[in-house]
C-alpha atoms as an extended CHARMM CRD file, in Angstrom:
* protein
*
       189  EXT
         1         1  ASP       CA             99.2930000000       98.8680000000       90.1870000000  PROA      1               0.0000000000
         2         2  TYR       CA            101.7980000000      100.0220000000       92.8420000000  PROA      2               0.0000000000
         3         3  ALA       CA            100.6110000000      101.0970000000       96.4320000000  PROA      3               0.0000000000
         4         4  GLY       CA            102.9700000000      102.6440000000       99.3200000000  PROA      4               0.0000000000
         5         5  VAL       CA            102.0080000000      104.4530000000      102.7600000000  PROA      5               0.0000000000
         6         6  VAL       CA            103.2350000000      107.6170000000      104.1290000000  PROA      6               0.0000000000
         7         7  ILE       CA            102.5990000000      108.5020000000      107.6600000000  PROA      7               0.0000000000
         8         8  PHE       CA            102.4740000000      112.1370000000      109.0690000000  PROA      8               0.0000000000
         9         9  GLU       CA            102.1760000000      113.6180000000      112.5410000000  PROA      9               0.0000000000
        10        10  SER       CA            104.2710000000      116.6040000000      113.4860000000  PROA      10              0.0000000000
        11        11  GLY       CA            106.4020000000      115.6660000000      110.1000000000  PROA      11              0.0000000000
        12        12  ALA       CA            106.0540000000      113.0480000000      107.1670000000  PROA      12              0.0000000000
        13        13  THR       CA            107.8940000000      109.7380000000      106.8410000000  PROA      13              0.0000000000
        14        14  THR       CA            107.2830000000      106.5980000000      104.8790000000  PROA      14              0.0000000000
        15        15  ALA       CA            106.0990000000      103.3600000000      106.1290000000  PROA      15              0.0000000000
        16        16  ALA       CA            106.1980000000      101.1900000000      103.0110000000  PROA      16              0.0000000000
        17        17  TYR       CA            107.6000000000      102.0570000000       99.6500000000  PROA      17              0.0000000000
        18        18  LEU       CA            105.6350000000      102.2300000000       96.4430000000  PROA      18              0.0000000000
        19        19  SER       CA            105.7640000000       98.2350000000       95.7150000000  PROA      19              0.0000000000
        20        20  PRO       CA            103.5580000000       96.1910000000       93.5400000000  PROA      20              0.0000000000
        21        21  ASP       CA            103.4940000000       93.4790000000       96.7530000000  PROA      21              0.0000000000
        22        22  LYS       CA            100.1160000000       94.2820000000       97.9260000000  PROA      22              0.0000000000
        23        23  ASP       CA            100.6030000000       91.9080000000      100.7750000000  PROA      23              0.0000000000
        24        24  ARG       CA            103.5240000000       93.3840000000      102.1920000000  PROA      24              0.0000000000
        25        25  VAL       CA            101.9770000000       97.0010000000      102.1610000000  PROA      25              0.0000000000
        26        26  ARG       CA             99.0170000000       95.8610000000      103.8000000000  PROA      26              0.0000000000
        27        27  GLU       CA            101.6490000000       94.3680000000      106.7240000000  PROA      27              0.0000000000
        28        28  LYS       CA            103.0780000000       97.4910000000      106.9690000000  PROA      28              0.0000000000
        29        29  LEU       CA             99.8060000000       99.4490000000      107.1320000000  PROA      29              0.0000000000
        30        30  ALA       CA             98.7270000000       97.1060000000      109.8610000000  PROA      30              0.0000000000
        31        31  SER       CA            101.6800000000       98.3070000000      111.8020000000  PROA      31              0.0000000000
        32        32  VAL       CA            100.7090000000      101.9350000000      111.8580000000  PROA      32              0.0000000000
        33        33  THR       CA             99.0080000000      102.8960000000      115.0570000000  PROA      33              0.0000000000
        34        34  ALA       CA             97.1760000000      106.2390000000      116.1990000000  PROA      34              0.0000000000
        35        35  ARG       CA             99.3460000000      108.9670000000      117.3040000000  PROA      35              0.0000000000
        36        36  ASN       CA             98.3260000000      111.7280000000      119.5670000000  PROA      36              0.0000000000
        37        37  GLY       CA             99.6290000000      115.4570000000      117.9950000000  PROA      37              0.0000000000
        38        38  GLN       CA             99.8150000000      117.6140000000      115.4900000000  PROA      38              0.0000000000
        39        39  THR       CA             99.5100000000      117.0110000000      111.7650000000  PROA      39              0.0000000000
        40        40  ALA       CA            101.6220000000      118.1720000000      109.0580000000  PROA      40              0.0000000000
        41        41  ILE       CA             99.0350000000      117.2890000000      105.7670000000  PROA      41              0.0000000000
        42        42  GLY       CA            101.3400000000      119.5600000000      103.5020000000  PROA      42              0.0000000000
        43        43  ASP       CA            104.3950000000      117.4560000000      104.4100000000  PROA      43              0.0000000000
        44        44  GLY       CA            102.2510000000      113.9490000000      104.0530000000  PROA      44              0.0000000000
        45        45  LEU       CA            100.8890000000      115.0150000000      100.7480000000  PROA      45              0.0000000000
        46        46  ALA       CA            104.4060000000      116.5250000000       99.4450000000  PROA      46              0.0000000000
        47        47  LEU       CA            105.9740000000      113.0980000000      100.3110000000  PROA      47              0.0000000000
        48        48  ALA       CA            103.3040000000      110.9540000000       98.7220000000  PROA      48              0.0000000000
        49        49  ILE       CA            103.3340000000      113.1200000000       95.6310000000  PROA      49              0.0000000000
        50        50  ASP       CA            107.3260000000      112.5730000000       95.1640000000  PROA      50              0.0000000000
        51        51  MET       CA            106.5250000000      108.4830000000       95.6120000000  PROA      51              0.0000000000
        52        52  ALA       CA            103.7490000000      108.5850000000       93.0650000000  PROA      52              0.0000000000
        53        53  LYS       CA            106.2760000000      110.7250000000       90.6700000000  PROA      53              0.0000000000
        54        54  SER       CA            109.1890000000      108.1010000000       91.4100000000  PROA      54              0.0000000000
        55        55  ILE       CA            107.3680000000      105.5000000000       88.6260000000  PROA      55              0.0000000000
        56        56  PRO       CA            107.2740000000      107.3500000000       85.3810000000  PROA      56              0.0000000000
        57        57  ASN       CA            104.4320000000      106.3330000000       82.9460000000  PROA      57              0.0000000000
        58        58  ARG       CA            102.0200000000      105.6240000000       85.3050000000  PROA      58              0.0000000000
        59        59  LYS       CA             98.7030000000      107.0380000000       86.4740000000  PROA      59              0.0000000000
        60        60  ASN       CA             99.6330000000      108.6400000000       89.7010000000  PROA      60              0.0000000000
        61        61  VAL       CA             96.6660000000      109.0820000000       92.1220000000  PROA      61              0.0000000000
        62        62  VAL       CA             97.2680000000      109.4640000000       95.8790000000  PROA      62              0.0000000000
        63        63  ILE       CA             94.6590000000      108.9360000000       98.7680000000  PROA      63              0.0000000000
        64        64  LEU       CA             94.9200000000      111.2760000000      101.6800000000  PROA      64              0.0000000000
        65        65  LEU       CA             93.2490000000      110.2130000000      104.9470000000  PROA      65              0.0000000000
        66        66  SER       CA             93.0510000000      112.9630000000      107.4590000000  PROA      66              0.0000000000
        67        67  ASP       CA             91.0320000000      115.0210000000      109.9010000000  PROA      67              0.0000000000
        68        68  GLY       CA             91.8690000000      118.0410000000      107.5020000000  PROA      68              0.0000000000
        69        69  VAL       CA             93.3140000000      120.2160000000      110.4200000000  PROA      69              0.0000000000
        70        70  ASN       CA             97.1290000000      121.3790000000      109.3310000000  PROA      70              0.0000000000
        71        71  ASN       CA             99.2030000000      122.5360000000      112.2500000000  PROA      71              0.0000000000
        72        72  ALA       CA            102.3560000000      121.4460000000      111.7060000000  PROA      72              0.0000000000
        73        73  GLY       CA            104.7740000000      121.1770000000      109.0540000000  PROA      73              0.0000000000
        74        74  VAL       CA            107.2210000000      122.9730000000      106.4280000000  PROA      74              0.0000000000
        75        75  ILE       CA            104.9050000000      122.6360000000      103.4900000000  PROA      75              0.0000000000
        76        76  SER       CA            101.1510000000      123.6580000000      103.5960000000  PROA      76              0.0000000000
        77        77  PRO       CA             98.6300000000      121.7130000000      101.9650000000  PROA      77              0.0000000000
        78        78  TYR       CA             98.3660000000      124.5580000000       98.9890000000  PROA      78              0.0000000000
        79        79  GLU       CA            101.6710000000      124.3020000000       98.4520000000  PROA      79              0.0000000000
        80        80  ALA       CA            101.4930000000      120.3000000000       97.9570000000  PROA      80              0.0000000000
        81        81  VAL       CA             98.4090000000      120.7440000000       96.0170000000  PROA      81              0.0000000000
        82        82  ALA       CA            100.5190000000      123.1320000000       93.3890000000  PROA      82              0.0000000000
        83        83  PHE       CA            102.9980000000      120.2890000000       93.1960000000  PROA      83              0.0000000000
        84        84  ALA       CA            100.2240000000      117.5800000000       93.0700000000  PROA      84              0.0000000000
        85        85  ARG       CA             98.9510000000      119.7560000000       90.0650000000  PROA      85              0.0000000000
        86        86  ASN       CA            102.4330000000      120.2890000000       88.3260000000  PROA      86              0.0000000000
        87        87  ALA       CA            102.8620000000      116.6410000000       88.4600000000  PROA      87              0.0000000000
        88        88  GLY       CA             99.4930000000      115.7620000000       87.1370000000  PROA      88              0.0000000000
        89        89  ILE       CA             98.4530000000      113.9080000000       90.0350000000  PROA      89              0.0000000000
        90        90  GLN       CA             95.0760000000      113.3390000000       91.2330000000  PROA      90              0.0000000000
        91        91  VAL       CA             94.3660000000      113.5080000000       95.1670000000  PROA      91              0.0000000000
        92        92  TYR       CA             91.5240000000      111.8460000000       96.8780000000  PROA      92              0.0000000000
        93        93  THR       CA             90.6610000000      113.0560000000      100.0170000000  PROA      93              0.0000000000
        94        94  VAL       CA             88.7530000000      111.1560000000      102.9150000000  PROA      94              0.0000000000
        95        95  GLY       CA             88.0910000000      113.2420000000      105.9940000000  PROA      95              0.0000000000
        96        96  MET       CA             87.9620000000      110.9420000000      109.2970000000  PROA      96              0.0000000000
        97        97  GLY       CA             86.3920000000      112.5540000000      111.8510000000  PROA      97              0.0000000000
        98        98  SER       CA             83.1660000000      111.8400000000      114.1330000000  PROA      98              0.0000000000
        99        99  SER       CA             79.3700000000      113.6860000000      113.4460000000  PROA      99              0.0000000000
       100       100  GLN       CA             79.6350000000      114.8130000000      117.0910000000  PROA      100             0.0000000000
       101       101  PRO       CA             82.0490000000      116.3520000000      119.0380000000  PROA      101             0.0000000000
       102       102  VAL       CA             85.1030000000      114.1270000000      120.0890000000  PROA      102             0.0000000000
       103       103  VAL       CA             87.0560000000      114.9160000000      123.3980000000  PROA      103             0.0000000000
       104       104  LEU       CA             90.3420000000      114.0240000000      122.1890000000  PROA      104             0.0000000000
       105       105  GLY       CA             91.9210000000      115.5550000000      125.8440000000  PROA      105             0.0000000000
       106       106  TYR       CA             92.3720000000      118.5950000000      128.1390000000  PROA      106             0.0000000000
       107       107  ASP       CA             94.5030000000      121.4520000000      127.8300000000  PROA      107             0.0000000000
       108       108  TRP       CA             96.8580000000      122.4790000000      130.8890000000  PROA      108             0.0000000000
       109       109  LEU       CA             93.8670000000      124.4900000000      131.9810000000  PROA      109             0.0000000000
       110       110  GLY       CA             91.3450000000      121.7100000000      132.3240000000  PROA      110             0.0000000000
       111       111  ASN       CA             89.2620000000      122.8050000000      129.1570000000  PROA      111             0.0000000000
       112       112  PRO       CA             88.5580000000      119.9770000000      126.5220000000  PROA      112             0.0000000000
       113       113  GLN       CA             90.0760000000      119.8010000000      123.2820000000  PROA      113             0.0000000000
       114       114  TYR       CA             87.7500000000      118.5040000000      120.2480000000  PROA      114             0.0000000000
       115       115  ALA       CA             88.7520000000      116.9160000000      117.4020000000  PROA      115             0.0000000000
       116       116  GLN       CA             87.6150000000      118.7900000000      114.2940000000  PROA      116             0.0000000000
       117       117  VAL       CA             87.5930000000      118.1470000000      110.5600000000  PROA      117             0.0000000000
       118       118  ASP       CA             88.1150000000      120.1530000000      108.1230000000  PROA      118             0.0000000000
       119       119  GLU       CA             86.2350000000      119.8180000000      105.1660000000  PROA      119             0.0000000000
       120       120  ALA       CA             86.9720000000      122.7810000000      103.6120000000  PROA      120             0.0000000000
       121       121  THR       CA             90.8300000000      121.8600000000      103.3620000000  PROA      121             0.0000000000
       122       122  LEU       CA             90.0860000000      118.7140000000      102.1860000000  PROA      122             0.0000000000
       123       123  THR       CA             87.1310000000      119.4080000000       99.4750000000  PROA      123             0.0000000000
       124       124  SER       CA             89.8850000000      122.0440000000       98.3090000000  PROA      124             0.0000000000
       125       125  ILE       CA             92.5240000000      119.6350000000       98.0020000000  PROA      125             0.0000000000
       126       126  ALA       CA             90.3560000000      117.2070000000       95.9070000000  PROA      126             0.0000000000
       127       127  GLU       CA             89.0530000000      119.4450000000       93.6230000000  PROA      127             0.0000000000
       128       128  LYS       CA             92.0170000000      121.5400000000       92.9970000000  PROA      128             0.0000000000
       129       129  THR       CA             93.7020000000      117.9150000000       91.8680000000  PROA      129             0.0000000000
       130       130  GLY       CA             91.2170000000      116.2810000000       89.9520000000  PROA      130             0.0000000000
       131       131  GLY       CA             89.8460000000      113.9300000000       92.8480000000  PROA      131             0.0000000000
       132       132  LYS       CA             86.9760000000      113.9040000000       95.2710000000  PROA      132             0.0000000000
       133       133  TYR       CA             86.1640000000      114.4670000000       98.8990000000  PROA      133             0.0000000000
       134       134  PHE       CA             84.7240000000      111.9090000000      100.6850000000  PROA      134             0.0000000000
       135       135  LYS       CA             83.7490000000      111.7080000000      104.7030000000  PROA      135             0.0000000000
       136       136  SER       CA             84.0500000000      109.0600000000      107.0340000000  PROA      136             0.0000000000
       137       137  VAL       CA             82.2210000000      108.8300000000      110.3480000000  PROA      137             0.0000000000
       138       138  ASN       CA             83.2920000000      105.3390000000      111.3580000000  PROA      138             0.0000000000
       139       139  ASP       CA             84.8490000000      102.0660000000      110.1250000000  PROA      139             0.0000000000
       140       140  GLN       CA             82.3730000000      100.9920000000      108.1340000000  PROA      140             0.0000000000
       141       141  THR       CA             81.9450000000      103.8680000000      106.0700000000  PROA      141             0.0000000000
       142       142  LEU       CA             85.7590000000      103.9070000000      105.7690000000  PROA      142             0.0000000000
       143       143  ARG       CA             85.5600000000      100.6430000000      104.2750000000  PROA      143             0.0000000000
       144       144  GLU       CA             82.9490000000      101.3900000000      101.8970000000  PROA      144             0.0000000000
       145       145  ILE       CA             84.9880000000      104.2730000000      100.8390000000  PROA      145             0.0000000000
       146       146  TYR       CA             87.9820000000      102.4550000000      100.1190000000  PROA      146             0.0000000000
       147       147  GLY       CA             86.0020000000       99.8040000000       98.4090000000  PROA      147             0.0000000000
       148       148  SER       CA             84.2720000000      101.9290000000       95.8370000000  PROA      148             0.0000000000
       149       149  LEU       CA             87.3860000000      104.2060000000       95.1790000000  PROA      149             0.0000000000
       150       150  ASN       CA             88.7010000000      101.9450000000       92.7650000000  PROA      150             0.0000000000
       151       151  GLN       CA             85.5470000000      102.6450000000       90.3460000000  PROA      151             0.0000000000
       152       152  GLN       CA             85.9400000000      106.5820000000       91.1280000000  PROA      152             0.0000000000
       153       153  ILE       CA             89.4890000000      106.5520000000       90.0300000000  PROA      153             0.0000000000
       154       154  THR       CA             89.8640000000      106.9960000000       86.2420000000  PROA      154             0.0000000000
       155       155  ARG       CA             91.9890000000      104.9440000000       84.3830000000  PROA      155             0.0000000000
       156       156  GLU       CA             94.0340000000      105.7670000000       81.4020000000  PROA      156             0.0000000000
       157       157  THR       CA             93.9050000000      103.3280000000       78.3020000000  PROA      157             0.0000000000
       158       158  GLU       CA             97.4840000000      103.1850000000       76.9760000000  PROA      158             0.0000000000
       159       159  GLU       CA             97.8610000000      102.1410000000       73.1670000000  PROA      159             0.0000000000
       160       160  THR       CA            100.8680000000       99.5940000000       72.6110000000  PROA      160             0.0000000000
       161       161  SER       CA            102.2280000000       98.9560000000       69.4810000000  PROA      161             0.0000000000
       162       162  VAL       CA            102.7010000000       95.0440000000       68.4630000000  PROA      162             0.0000000000
       163       163  ALA       CA            105.3410000000       95.8890000000       65.3790000000  PROA      163             0.0000000000
       164       164  GLY       CA            108.0530000000       94.7780000000       67.6880000000  PROA      164             0.0000000000
       165       165  ILE       CA            106.8400000000       91.3870000000       68.3050000000  PROA      165             0.0000000000
       166       166  PHE       CA            106.3600000000       90.6660000000       64.3420000000  PROA      166             0.0000000000
       167       167  PHE       CA            109.4580000000       92.6020000000       63.1810000000  PROA      167             0.0000000000
       168       168  THR       CA            111.2930000000       89.8880000000       65.9710000000  PROA      168             0.0000000000
       169       169  ALA       CA            109.5180000000       86.6230000000       64.7700000000  PROA      169             0.0000000000
       170       170  ALA       CA            109.9740000000       87.5950000000       60.8140000000  PROA      170             0.0000000000
       171       171  LEU       CA            113.9690000000       88.1800000000       61.9800000000  PROA      171             0.0000000000
       172       172  VAL       CA            113.8920000000       84.6940000000       63.7290000000  PROA      172             0.0000000000
       173       173  LEU       CA            112.0420000000       83.1380000000       60.9030000000  PROA      173             0.0000000000
       174       174  LEU       CA            114.5590000000       84.4800000000       58.4130000000  PROA      174             0.0000000000
       175       175  CYS       CA            117.9190000000       83.7120000000       60.5050000000  PROA      175             0.0000000000
       176       176  LEU       CA            116.0760000000       80.0270000000       60.5640000000  PROA      176             0.0000000000
       177       177  GLU       CA            115.9010000000       79.8210000000       56.6630000000  PROA      177             0.0000000000
       178       178  LEU       CA            119.2660000000       81.0280000000       56.4900000000  PROA      178             0.0000000000
       179       179  TRP       CA            121.1690000000       78.4890000000       58.9580000000  PROA      179             0.0000000000
       180       180  LEU       CA            118.8080000000       75.9130000000       56.7020000000  PROA      180             0.0000000000
       181       181  ARG       CA            120.0850000000       76.7080000000       53.5100000000  PROA      181             0.0000000000
       182       182  TYR       CA            123.4530000000       77.6350000000       54.3430000000  PROA      182             0.0000000000
       183       183  GLY       CA            124.4570000000       76.6140000000       57.7660000000  PROA      183             0.0000000000
       184       184  ARG       CA            125.6150000000       73.1230000000       58.9750000000  PROA      184             0.0000000000
       185       185  GLY       CA            122.4250000000       71.5670000000       58.5330000000  PROA      185             0.0000000000
       186       186  ARG       CA            121.4510000000       72.8730000000       55.2280000000  PROA      186             0.0000000000
       187       187  ILE       CA            119.5310000000       70.9950000000       52.6760000000  PROA      187             0.0000000000
       188       188  ILE       CA            120.9700000000       70.0280000000       49.5790000000  PROA      188             0.0000000000
       189       189  GLN       CA            118.8380000000       70.7450000000       46.5110000000  PROA      189             0.0000000000
C-alpha cells in the first residue's frame, strides 16, 4: 500500500507524497501541527483524490480527518465528492471533535467561539463515495478508529496470469537445448 498526507487550512498542500515508505510518511505526519484558522475541506479532499489517482491500477481510498466545517477554499466538499465518485475513490471520514462544547477563542467583541463538528457533511461525503463515517472524541477513540480502518476497507482481489512465466521458462529451455545441440558445447551423437 502507498500512503500520503494532505493538510488543509485556508488552502490545501501535500505534507507527504504517496509513497510505499510508511516510516517516512509517519515522520512527515508527526511534523504536522494543529493550526488555527478556516478549513478548506473541498480543496484538501480534491488534492487527496488527485494524489490517489496518480497511481494507476490500484484500489484508491482517502481517509479524511476533519471537524467537517468547510468555511474556506475554492472547491466545495460536494464538488470534491463528485470528483471522487468519477474517479471511483472511496472516502472514509473521521469527525474529530468533543462531545461537549469547546471554546476555541473569542471574537473581537469578547464572545466565545465554539468548536463544531459538522457530522452531516462528513456522513454525506462518506456515504456518497461508498465509504463510512466515524466519530472521534479523543486520541484513544482516534487510535481505535485508525486501527479498525484496515478491516473496513474492502480489498479487491486481482487475478494474475502466470502464462508469461511458463512461456519464458519454455523459451529458455529451448534456447539451452539449441545451444547444446548446435553451439560450441554441442554434444556429438
